[in-house]
C-alpha positions in Angstrom: -0.1 -18.1 -25.4 -1.3 -15.1 -27.5 -2.2 -12.1 -25.4 -0.7 -13.4 -22.2 2.6 -11.7 -21.8 4.5 -10.1 -19.0 7.5 -7.8 -18.6 10.1 -9.7 -16.5 13.2 -8.0 -15.1 16.0 -10.5 -15.0 18.3 -10.9 -12.0 21.2 -9.2 -13.8 19.1 -6.1 -14.6 17.6 -6.1 -18.1 13.9 -6.6 -18.8 12.4 -8.9 -21.4 8.9 -9.9 -22.7 7.8 -13.4 -21.7 4.8 -15.5 -22.5 2.8 -16.8 -19.6 2.9 -20.5 -20.1 -0.3 -21.6 -18.5 -3.8 -20.2 -17.6 -3.1 -21.5 -14.1 -0.4 -18.9 -13.7 -1.6 -15.5 -12.7 1.5 -13.4 -12.0 1.3 -9.9 -10.5 3.8 -7.1 -10.2 6.6 -8.0 -7.8 6.3 -11.7 -8.2 9.5 -13.8 -8.3 9.3 -16.0 -11.3 11.2 -18.6 -13.3 11.4 -18.4 -17.1 12.5 -20.7 -19.8 15.1 -18.5 -21.6 15.8 -21.1 -24.2 12.3 -20.9 -25.7 11.5 -18.2 -28.3 10.0 -16.1 -26.9 10.9 -16.9 -23.3 8.2 -18.5 -21.3 7.1 -17.7 -17.7 6.8 -21.2 -16.1 6.8 -20.8 -12.3 5.8 -18.3 -9.6 7.6 -18.5 -6.3 5.8 -18.3 -2.9 4.5 -14.8 -2.2 4.9 -12.5 0.7 4.3 -8.8 1.3 1.0 -9.0 -0.7 -1.0 -5.8 -1.5 -4.7 -6.4 -2.0 -7.6 -4.4 -3.4 -11.2 -4.8 -2.5 -13.0 -4.7 -5.9 -16.5 -3.6 -6.7 -17.8 -7.2 -6.3 -16.6 -7.1 -2.7 -13.8 -9.6 -3.4 -10.2 -9.2 -2.5 -7.9 -8.9 -5.6 -4.2 -9.3 -5.4 -2.4 -6.2 -6.9 1.3 -7.0 -6.1 3.6 -9.1 -4.0 6.9 -8.7 -2.2 6.0 -5.2 -1.2 8.2 -4.1 1.7 6.6 -0.7 2.6 3.4 1.3 2.1 3.9 5.0 1.7 0.7 6.9 2.4 0.9 10.3 0.6 -0.8 13.2 2.4 -0.9 16.7 0.9 -2.7 20.0 1.5 -4.5 19.5 -1.7 -6.7 17.5 -1.9 -6.3 17.1 1.9 -6.8 14.0 3.9 -8.6 13.4 7.2 -7.3 11.5 10.2 -9.9 8.8 9.5 -8.8 8.4 5.9 -5.2 8.0 7.2 -6.5 5.4 9.7 -7.9 3.3 6.9 -4.7 3.3 4.8 -2.6 2.5 7.8 -5.0 -0.2 8.9 -4.7 -2.0 5.5 -0.9 -2.0 5.9 -1.0 -3.3 9.5 -3.5 -6.1 8.6 -1.4 -7.1 5.7 1.7 -7.0 8.0 3.3 -4.3 5.9 5.4 -1.5 7.4 3.9 1.9 6.6 5.1 5.5 6.5 3.4 8.8 5.8 4.8 11.1 3.1 3.8 14.7 3.8 3.9 15.8 0.1 3.8 19.3 -1.4 6.0 20.8 1.2 6.0 24.0 -0.7 2.3 24.4 0.3 2.0 25.3 4.0 -0.8 23.6 6.0 -0.5 23.8 9.7 -3.7 21.8 10.3 -2.4 18.9 8.2 1.0 19.1 9.9 -0.7 19.0 13.4 -2.8 16.0 12.2 0.3 14.1 11.2 1.8 14.7 14.6 -0.8 12.3 16.0 0.5 9.5 13.8 4.1 10.4 14.4 3.5 10.0 18.1 2.1 6.5 17.3 5.4 5.6 15.8 4.7 6.0 12.1 7.6 7.7 10.2 6.6 11.0 8.6 8.7 12.2 5.7 8.3 15.6 4.0 8.7 15.9 0.2 8.0 18.1 -2.8 8.1 17.1 -6.4 8.2 20.7 -7.3 11.4 21.6 -5.5 12.8 18.0 -5.0 12.8 18.6 -1.2 13.1 15.4 0.8 13.5 13.1 -2.2 17.0 12.0 -1.2 15.6 11.1 2.2 12.7 9.3 0.7 15.0 7.2 -1.5 17.1 6.3 1.5 13.9 5.4 3.4 12.9 3.0 0.7 16.4 1.5 0.7 16.7 -1.8 -1.2 13.1 -2.7 -0.7 10.0 -2.3 -2.8 7.6 0.5 -1.9 4.1 1.5 -3.1 2.5 4.9 -2.9 -1.1 5.0 -1.8 -3.4 8.0 -1.1 -6.2 10.1 -2.5 -6.3 11.2 -6.1 -4.4 14.4 -6.6 -2.1 13.9 -3.6 0.9 13.6 -5.9 1.7 9.9 -6.1 2.4 10.0 -9.8 4.5 13.1 -9.6 6.6 11.6 -6.8 7.1 8.4 -8.9 8.0 10.5 -11.9 10.6 12.5 -10.0 12.2 9.4 -8.6 12.0 7.4 -11.8 11.6 9.4 -15.0 11.0 6.2 -17.0 7.7 5.7 -15.0 5.8 8.0 -17.4 3.0 6.2 -19.2 4.0 4.8 -22.7 1.2 3.9 -25.1 1.2 0.3 -26.1 3.5 -1.0 -23.3 2.7 -4.4 -22.0 1.7 -4.8 -18.4 3.7 -6.4 -15.7 1.6 -9.5 -14.8 -1.0 -11.2 -17.0 -2.0 -8.0 -18.6 -4.4 -9.6 -21.1 -3.5 -6.8 -23.6 -4.8 -4.0 -21.4 -3.8 -0.4 -22.1 -1.0 1.1 -20.0 -3.4 3.2 -18.0 -4.7 0.1 -16.3 -1.4 -1.7 -15.8 0.7 -2.3 -12.7 4.5 -1.9 -13.1 7.5 -2.2 -11.0 10.2 0.4 -11.5 13.7 -0.2 -10.1 15.4 2.8 -8.4 18.9 3.7 -9.7 20.5 3.1 -6.2 18.5 -0.1 -5.5 15.0 -0.8 -4.4 11.9 -0.3 -6.5 8.7 1.6 -6.6 5.4 0.0 -7.6 3.1 2.0 -9.7 -0.5 0.8 -9.9 -3.7 2.5 -10.7 -5.4 -0.1 -8.5 -4.2 1.7 -5.4 -6.7 4.5 -6.1 -9.4 2.1 -5.0 -7.6 0.4 -2.2 -9.9 -0.1 0.7 -10.7 -2.3 3.7 -12.8 -5.4 3.0 -15.6 -6.9 5.1 -14.1 -8.3 8.3 -14.9 -8.9 12.0 -13.8 -6.4 14.7 -11.4 -9.1 15.9 -9.5 -8.8 12.6 -9.9 -5.1 12.1 -8.3 -4.3 15.5 -4.9 -5.5 14.1 -5.1 -2.4 11.9 -4.9 -0.3 15.0 -1.8 -1.6 16.8 -2.1 0.4 20.0 -5.7 -0.8 20.4 -4.7 -4.4 19.6 -2.0 -4.3 22.3 -4.5 -3.1 24.9 -7.1 -5.5 23.8 -5.0 -8.4 25.1 -6.0 -7.3 28.6 -9.8 -7.2 28.0 -12.0 -9.3 30.2 -13.6 -11.1 27.3 -11.7 -12.7 24.5 -14.5 -11.7 22.0 -14.7 -8.1 23.3 -15.8 -5.8 20.5 -14.5 -2.7 22.4 -17.8 -1.0 22.1 -19.2 -0.8 25.6 -18.4 -4.2 27.0 -17.5 -4.3 30.7 -13.8 -4.2 31.7 -12.7 -3.4 28.1 -9.0 -2.5 28.4 -9.2 -0.4 25.3 -11.9 1.8 26.8 -9.9 1.9 30.0 -6.9 3.1 28.0 -9.0 6.0 26.6 -10.1 6.9 30.1 -6.5 6.9 31.3 -5.3 9.0 28.3 -3.0 6.3 26.9 -5.2 5.7 23.9 -6.7 8.3 21.5 -10.4 8.7 21.9 -10.6 9.7 18.2 -8.8 6.5 17.2 -11.2 4.3 19.2 -14.2 6.1 17.6 -12.6 5.6 14.2 -12.2 1.9 14.9 -15.8 1.5 16.1 -17.1 3.3 13.1 -15.1 1.1 10.7 -16.0 -2.1 12.6 -19.7 -1.4 12.3 -19.4 -0.5 8.6 -17.4 -3.5 7.7 -19.6 -5.9 9.6 -22.6 -4.8 7.5 -20.7 -4.6 4.2 
């Protein structure tokens, strides 16, 4: 079908262009697919069941699938442009709700920022791995590659944090190429709007997607959002009421945890703010 092509990496390594055989097929980066190699050109004919899905909430307030089979979200935090604890909460909540392990990459290690480092200590104490890197000096890149292992990772974070520079240092071939076809349906879009999956030399892969710039939480109830705050969700199992919103209800175990010092007051306030916003979105 003219204009519906995808770049498919074969099991033995090389990549080929393939036609998407049906309008009913809407592949995304990371999909496991079957192709008819005997046709000319090869045709993409089947998409295997997905897991590890990465979603984006688009401007029409609908969820849009960006990629599948993502094994880890890497939230990039850097002194410039900076990132607040609440912004980190949101990225990490997306990962938790999508059941995706998440780590924080403290990028631009060559730029000191004691306030940022102290902020990240809070998340380190919650159990999130924090890696330190620099695309300028290559510091920490070996450890980052080892952390990704043989899985597929995606960088998310604020514009200017260094997601593209990290991808470029890990995979030089990830630099934009004019006229390159997208991974997925593409529909002839320019490379600046495509999503691509780049294999790492030692195994594993990095997903490069402009869509992650707009990744955000979508409208949901507090009962769903709380799974984005694992320590709150664990305490919530002991709340008096099953439909507790953790916002002033009697015998709320989450509030009791804050009073006892086992749960961060800031994290509960962040959850409450997000829950109110998402309920009215």
